C-alpha positions in Angstrom: 19.7 -91.3 97.7 16.3 -93.0 97.5 13.3 -91.1 96.3 10.2 -90.9 98.6 7.0 -91.0 96.6 4.2 -88.8 97.8 0.8 -90.5 97.7 -2.7 -89.1 97.6 -5.0 -89.5 100.7 -7.6 -92.2 100.8 -10.6 -91.5 98.6 -9.0 -89.3 96.0 -7.1 -90.0 92.8 -5.1 -88.3 90.1 -6.5 -88.2 86.5 -4.1 -87.4 83.7 -3.2 -87.9 80.0 -5.9 -89.6 77.8 -8.2 -90.4 80.7 -8.3 -86.7 81.7 -8.9 -85.7 78.1 -11.8 -88.2 77.8 -13.3 -86.8 81.0 -13.1 -83.2 79.7 -14.7 -84.3 76.4 -17.5 -86.1 78.1 -18.2 -83.1 80.4 -18.4 -80.9 77.3 -20.9 -83.2 75.7 -23.1 -83.1 78.8 -22.9 -79.4 79.1 -23.8 -78.9 75.5 -27.1 -80.8 76.0 -27.8 -78.7 79.1 -27.3 -75.5 77.0 -29.6 -76.9 74.3 -32.4 -77.1 76.9 -31.8 -73.5 77.8 -29.7 -73.8 81.0 -27.0 -71.3 81.8 -23.8 -72.0 83.9 -23.4 -71.0 87.5 -20.3 -71.5 89.7 -20.3 -71.5 93.5 -17.3 -71.7 95.9 -15.8 -75.0 96.7 -16.2 -74.3 100.4 -19.0 -72.6 102.3 -20.1 -71.8 105.8 -21.2 -74.9 107.7 -24.7 -73.5 108.1 -25.4 -74.0 104.4 -25.3 -77.7 104.9 -26.5 -78.1 108.5 -29.0 -80.8 109.4 -32.0 -78.6 109.1 -31.2 -78.1 105.4 -31.4 -81.8 104.9 -28.0 -82.3 103.3 -25.2 -84.7 104.1 -24.7 -85.8 107.7 -22.1 -83.9 109.7 -19.8 -86.9 110.1 -19.6 -87.1 106.3 -18.4 -83.5 105.8 -14.9 -82.2 105.6 -14.9 -79.3 108.1 -12.2 -76.8 109.0 -11.9 -73.3 110.5 -11.0 -69.9 109.1 -9.0 -67.2 111.0 -12.2 -65.8 112.6 -13.0 -69.4 113.9 -16.0 -69.8 111.5 -16.7 -73.5 110.7 -16.3 -74.0 106.9 -17.2 -77.1 104.9 -15.9 -78.5 101.6 -19.3 -78.8 99.7 -20.7 -82.3 100.0 -23.7 -81.4 97.7 -24.2 -78.8 95.0 -27.9 -78.0 95.5 -27.8 -76.0 98.8 -25.1 -73.6 97.5 -27.1 -73.0 94.4 -30.2 -72.4 96.5 -28.2 -69.9 98.6 -26.9 -68.2 95.4 -30.4 -68.0 93.8 -31.9 -66.4 97.0 -29.0 -63.9 97.0 -29.0 -62.8 93.4 -32.4 -63.6 92.0 -34.7 -62.8 95.0 -37.1 -60.7 92.8 -37.1 -63.0 89.8 -40.6 -64.5 89.3 -40.0 -66.4 86.1 -38.2 -69.8 85.9 -34.4 -70.0 86.3 -32.5 -72.7 84.4 -29.0 -73.2 85.8 -26.4 -75.8 85.2 -23.1 -76.5 86.9 -19.9 -78.5 86.9 -17.7 -78.9 90.0 -16.2 -81.1 92.7 -18.1 -82.4 95.8 -16.5 -84.0 98.9 -18.0 -86.7 101.2 -15.9 -88.4 103.9 -17.1 -91.9 103.2 -13.9 -93.9 104.1 -16.1 -96.7 105.5 -17.3 -97.5 101.9 -14.5 -99.4 100.3 -13.6 -98.2 96.8 -15.9 -95.2 96.8 -14.2 -91.8 96.0 -14.5 -89.1 98.6 -13.9 -86.4 95.9 -16.2 -86.7 92.9 -17.0 -84.5 89.9 -20.7 -83.7 89.4 -22.5 -81.9 86.6 -26.2 -81.2 86.6 -29.0 -78.7 86.4 -31.5 -76.9 88.6 -34.9 -75.6 87.4 -36.0 -72.9 89.9 -39.5 -71.5 90.0 -41.4 -74.2 88.2 -43.7 -76.5 90.3 -45.3 -78.3 87.4 -45.3 -81.9 86.3 -43.9 -80.6 83.0 -40.8 -79.4 85.0 -40.4 -82.8 86.5 -40.7 -84.4 83.0 -38.1 -82.0 81.6 -35.6 -83.2 84.2 -36.1 -86.8 83.2 -35.9 -86.0 79.5 -32.8 -84.0 80.0 -31.1 -86.8 82.0 -31.9 -89.3 79.2 -30.7 -87.0 76.4 -27.5 -86.1 78.3 -26.6 -89.8 78.9 -27.4 -90.6 75.3 -25.0 -87.9 74.2 -22.1 -89.7 75.8 -22.7 -92.9 73.7 -24.5 -94.7 76.6 -27.4 -96.8 75.2 -28.4 -99.3 78.0 -29.6 -97.4 81.1 -32.7 -96.9 83.1 -34.1 -93.9 85.0 -36.0 -95.0 88.1 -38.6 -92.6 89.6 -40.0 -92.5 93.1 -42.2 -90.1 95.0 -41.3 -89.3 98.6 -44.8 -87.9 99.3 -46.3 -91.4 99.1 -44.1 -92.5 102.0 -44.6 -89.3 103.9 -48.3 -89.4 103.6 -48.3 -92.9 105.2 -45.9 -92.1 108.1 -48.0 -89.0 108.8 -51.1 -91.1 109.0 -49.3 -93.7 111.2 -48.0 -91.0 113.6 -44.4 -92.5 113.6 -41.8 -90.3 115.3 -38.8 -88.9 113.3 -36.2 -91.4 114.5 -38.4 -94.4 113.6 -39.2 -92.8 110.3 -35.5 -92.7 109.4 -34.9 -96.3 110.4 -37.9 -97.4 108.4 -36.8 -95.3 105.4 -33.4 -97.0 105.4 -35.0 -100.5 105.7 -37.5 -99.9 102.9 -34.9 -98.4 100.5 -32.5 -101.3 101.1 -35.4 -103.7 100.4 -34.9 -105.3 103.8 -38.3 -107.0 104.1 -37.5 -108.8 107.4 -36.2 -105.6 108.9 -39.3 -103.7 107.9 -41.5 -106.4 109.4 -39.6 -106.5 112.7 -39.7 -102.7 113.1 -43.4 -102.5 112.4 -44.3 -105.1 115.1 -43.0 -102.5 117.6 -45.3 -99.8 116.3 -49.0 -99.1 117.0 -51.0 -98.7 113.8 -53.9 -100.3 112.0 -53.3 -103.6 110.1 -54.2 -102.2 106.7 -51.6 -99.4 107.0 -49.0 -101.9 108.3 -49.6 -104.0 105.2 -48.9 -101.0 102.9 -45.5 -100.4 104.6 -44.7 -104.1 104.2 -45.5 -103.9 100.5 -43.6 -100.7 99.9 -40.2 -102.5 99.1 -42.1 -104.5 96.4 -43.8 -101.6 94.7 -41.5 -101.2 91.7 -41.7 -101.8 88.0 -43.6 -100.0 85.2 -46.3 -97.4 85.7 -49.1 -100.1 85.8 -47.4 -101.7 88.8 -47.4 -98.3 90.6 -51.1 -97.8 89.8 -51.8 -100.9 91.9 -50.8 -98.9 94.9 -54.0 -97.0 94.6 -56.0 -99.9 95.9 -53.8 -100.2 99.0 -54.6 -96.8 100.6 -57.1 -94.0 100.8 -54.4 -91.5 102.1 -54.9 -88.4 100.0 -51.3 -87.3 100.2 -50.1 -90.7 99.0 -52.7 -90.8 96.2 -51.7 -87.3 94.9 -48.1 -88.7 94.7 -49.3 -91.4 92.3 -51.3 -88.9 90.3 -48.1 -86.9 89.8 -46.1 -89.9 88.6 -48.8 -90.7 86.1 -48.8 -87.2 84.7 -45.0 -87.3 84.4 -45.2 -90.6 82.5 -47.8 -89.1 80.1 -45.5 -86.2 79.3 -42.4 -88.4 78.9 -44.4 -90.4 76.4 -44.9 -87.2 74.4 -41.1 -86.8 74.4 -40.8 -90.3 73.1 -38.7 -91.3 76.1 -41.2 -93.2 78.3 -39.5 -96.6 77.7 -36.4 -95.4 79.6 -38.3 -95.0 82.8 -39.3 -97.4 85.6 -40.8 -96.7 89.0 -40.1 -97.5 92.7 -42.2 -96.3 95.5 -39.7 -97.7 97.9 -37.0 -95.3 96.7 -36.5 -92.9 99.6 -33.5 -90.5 99.5 -31.5 -89.7 102.6 -31.6 -86.0 101.6 -34.7 -84.8 103.5 -35.0 -81.6 101.4 -36.7 -83.6 98.6 -40.5 -83.0 98.5 -41.8 -84.8 95.4 -40.4 -86.9 92.7 -37.0 -88.3 93.2 -35.0 -90.3 90.6 -31.8 -92.2 89.9 -30.3 -93.5 86.7 -28.5 -96.8 86.5 -26.4 -98.6 83.9 -24.0 -101.5 83.6 -20.4 -101.4 84.7 -20.9 -99.6 88.0 -22.7 -100.8 91.2 -24.1 -97.4 92.0 -26.3 -94.8 90.4 -24.8 -92.4 87.8 -27.5 -89.8 88.2 -29.5 -88.7 91.2 -32.1 -85.9 91.6 -35.5 -84.8 92.6 -37.9 -82.0 93.6 -37.1 -79.8 96.6 -39.8 -77.2 96.9 -39.1 -76.2 100.5 -35.3 -75.7 100.4 -35.0 -72.2 99.0 -37.4 -70.8 101.5 -34.7 -71.6 104.2 -32.5 -69.1 102.4 -35.2 -66.5 102.1 -36.8 -67.2 98.7 -40.0 -69.2 98.7 -40.1 -70.9 95.3 -40.2 -74.5 94.1 -37.3 -76.2 92.4 -36.2 -79.5 90.8 -32.8 -80.7 89.6 -30.3 -83.5 89.3 -26.6 -84.3 89.4 -24.6 -86.6 87.1 -21.7 -88.3 88.9 -19.1 -87.9 86.2 -16.6 -90.4 87.7 -19.2 -93.2 87.8 -20.4 -92.4 84.3 -16.8 -92.6 83.0 -16.3 -96.0 84.8 -19.5 -97.3 83.2 -18.5 -96.1 79.7 -15.1 -97.7 80.1 -16.4 -101.1 81.2 -19.0 -101.1 78.4 -16.2 -100.3 76.0 -17.9 -97.1 74.8 -15.1 -94.9 73.4 -15.0 -91.2 74.0 -12.9 -89.9 71.1 -10.3 -87.2 72.0 -7.6 -85.5 70.0 -4.3 -86.0 71.9 -1.0 -84.3 71.0 0.4 -86.4 68.2 3.5 -84.5 67.1 6.9 -83.2 68.3 8.8 -80.6 66.4 12.4 -80.9 67.6 14.9 -78.3 66.4 18.6 -77.3 66.7 19.4 -73.8 68.0 20.2 -72.5 64.5 16.8 -73.7 63.2 14.8 -71.8 65.8 13.2 -69.3 63.4 12.0 -72.0 61.0 10.8 -74.2 63.9 8.7 -71.5 65.5 7.2 -70.5 62.1 6.4 -74.1 61.3 4.8 -74.6 64.7 2.8 -71.5 64.3 1.5 -72.6 60.9 0.4 -76.0 62.3 -1.3 -74.5 65.3 -3.2 -71.9 63.3 -4.6 -74.9 61.3 -5.7 -76.7 64.4 -2.7 -79.2 64.7 -1.5 -79.6 68.3 2.2 -80.2 68.8 5.1 -79.9 71.2 8.0 -77.6 70.2 11.3 -78.6 71.8 14.8 -77.4 71.3 17.3 -80.3 71.4 19.9 -79.9 74.1 23.4 -81.1 73.2 23.4 -83.9 75.8 20.4 -85.6 74.2 20.0 -87.4 70.9 17.1 -87.5 68.4 16.6 -91.1 69.4 16.0 -90.0 73.0 13.1 -87.8 71.8 11.7 -90.5 69.5 11.5 -92.7 72.6 9.9 -89.8 74.5 7.3 -89.3 71.8 6.5 -93.1 71.8 6.1 -93.1 75.6 3.5 -90.3 75.3 1.5 -91.9 72.5 2.6 -89.5 69.7 3.0 -90.9 66.2 5.5 -88.5 64.5 8.5 -86.3 65.2 9.9 -83.6 62.9 13.5 -82.8 63.4 14.7 -79.5 61.9 18.5 -79.1 61.5 21.0 -76.4 60.4 19.3 -73.2 59.4 15.9 -74.9 58.9 16.1 -75.8 55.2 15.8 -79.5 55.7 14.1 -81.7 58.2 13.7 -85.4 59.0 10.3 -86.9 59.6 10.3 -89.9 62.1 7.3 -92.3 62.2 7.5 -93.1 65.9 5.6 -96.5 65.7 7.5 -98.2 62.9 10.8 -96.3 63.0 10.6 -95.1 59.3 12.6 -91.9 58.6 12.0 -89.5 55.6 14.1 -86.5 54.7 11.9 -83.7 53.5 12.0 -80.0 52.5 9.9 -77.5 54.3 7.6 -77.3 51.3 7.1 -81.1 51.3 6.3 -81.1 55.0 3.6 -78.4 54.5 2.1 -80.1 51.5 2.1 -83.6 53.1 0.2 -82.1 56.1 -2.4 -80.5 53.8 -1.4 -77.0 54.9 0.1 -75.8 51.6 -0.8 -76.3 48.0 1.9 -73.9 46.7 5.1 -72.6 48.3 4.0 -69.0 47.8 0.7 -69.4 49.7 -0.1 -67.0 52.6 -1.0 -67.7 56.2 -4.1 -66.4 58.0 -2.4 -63.1 58.7 -1.6 -62.6 55.0 2.1 -63.0 55.6 4.3 -65.3 53.6 4.7 -68.8 55.1 8.2 -69.0 53.7 11.1 -66.6 53.3 14.5 -66.9 51.6 15.8 -70.5 51.0 12.4 -71.9 52.0 12.8 -70.9 55.6 9.6 -70.2 57.6 8.5 -66.5 57.9 7.5 -65.2 61.4 
């Protein structure tokens, strides 16, 4: 009878063994940095009511969402974005809080992007939200936190690119462009489509100087000096305030000693319309897309009933892992390295030995050998799973054989010799952490 393999749907994948361990370790490093900056964890449901992400909130497009219905026929959505649920949660539980809230998270997001070949529809994101701070210091803290978090993973070569959506919005407000044209123009500018921008502007009625600023927008990227040149291109006060804000953020980042990690792009314009100020993305080698995205969203929480400013970012863990792998930056993890195999009569000794190892931080698998399998079968099993040694306990537990899985070497040892060789025992009469004897009569393990 042939076996039918069950596959995952398009856009999702399984992660297991060492790769999964590396992912968990990297997430732990990132979370540690968040905690050092004073951020506390928050967890929201994996699905929410559709209204949380509707168009007016400025989140993902409805065609990109995974939607389904509950028994009451409410439309539910697998969250495509972490920020709106956290905004909902803050408005619900922290309505009367007037001081700043520092929240961090780790979870899955879901976007139905099957048209983009190779892009995952389910991704892991971890990030932070700073609620109740509208200062340039808050903006700079976000960028500093991104940089320190990425550095904690071992990443060295990366760049954080800053934009300011208010510069663009000041210009389109002055030009009187309608909403649909604004969105078309935004996409063209962000994609650096110079010819597309020029063609679209020929159909619009506006002054020639303003038209020239739009045409220059895709070119306005580089260091802070390049962005300062934009001052001479416009007298629009909203746009000029946006440049002022970027300059203040740069000054603060220089105080952090992190200014060299930052570049600027006034043509960076997010599809998420809830952004109201600075926006940013971080890029590195080994992945064609950003590994971090974020920005300021001062008008989102008011839609949930709490009028307060906010800024935050998300690290796309899967892309960061891909970049680390391709840059050959190793995330060290402790994998299970030992099997303790025992015969039924040696159960007491095996359990005692396993307990001793585990209390001292040594991970292992404890397996009773069935009669229809040989020790050689389990040596092969250990080799398949990347383990380096197997201890085989026989009889009543007085003797055991130590198999070096990689080279096939076998040593016969006493219980005392095993404990001493593992650095767990200096003398046969030593006690375990509970004060009980490690060994009983005939050198057998105590329980």
